[in-house]
C-alpha positions, -999 to +999 in steps of 0.1 A: +268-205-467+265-238-448+289-237-419+268-262-399+268-290-425+232-298-416+231-327-440+259-344-420+245-338-386+223-364-369+197-337-361+161-337-372+144-309-391+123-300-360+155-298-339+171-275-365+140-253-363+144-250-326+181-242-329+173-215-354+145-201-332+169-200-302+197-184-322+173-157-335+160-150-300+195-147-286+207-125-314+178-102-311+182-099-274+220-091-277+216-068-306+190-048-288+218-030-270+225-011-302+192+007-296+207+023-265+240+034-282+240+068-300+249+060-336+247+088-361+247+066-393+260+032-404+297+035-413+304-001-421+334-021-410+359+006-419+345+029-392+363+025-359+345+053-340+321+081-344+327+115-328+300+126-305+313+162-303+324+159-266+356+178-259+361+167-223+364+133-207+333+119-189+339+118-152+332+085-135+301+085-113+319+068-084+349+050-071+358+018-091+337+029-121+354+036-154+336+061-176 
């Protein structure tokens, strides 16, 4: 897949390397949040939610906070 049409862009190979490096760094930083989320197993795109077994709503810790 070549969505960026690199051969048409007036960008050098070293610039593309920097773009890829920054994209990788940003992706890894943003995807790191998944380490904090309790995920039992990969369900794929058809899984909308995974039950945690909680039967009661979580109470908000303070005013103005939605839990």
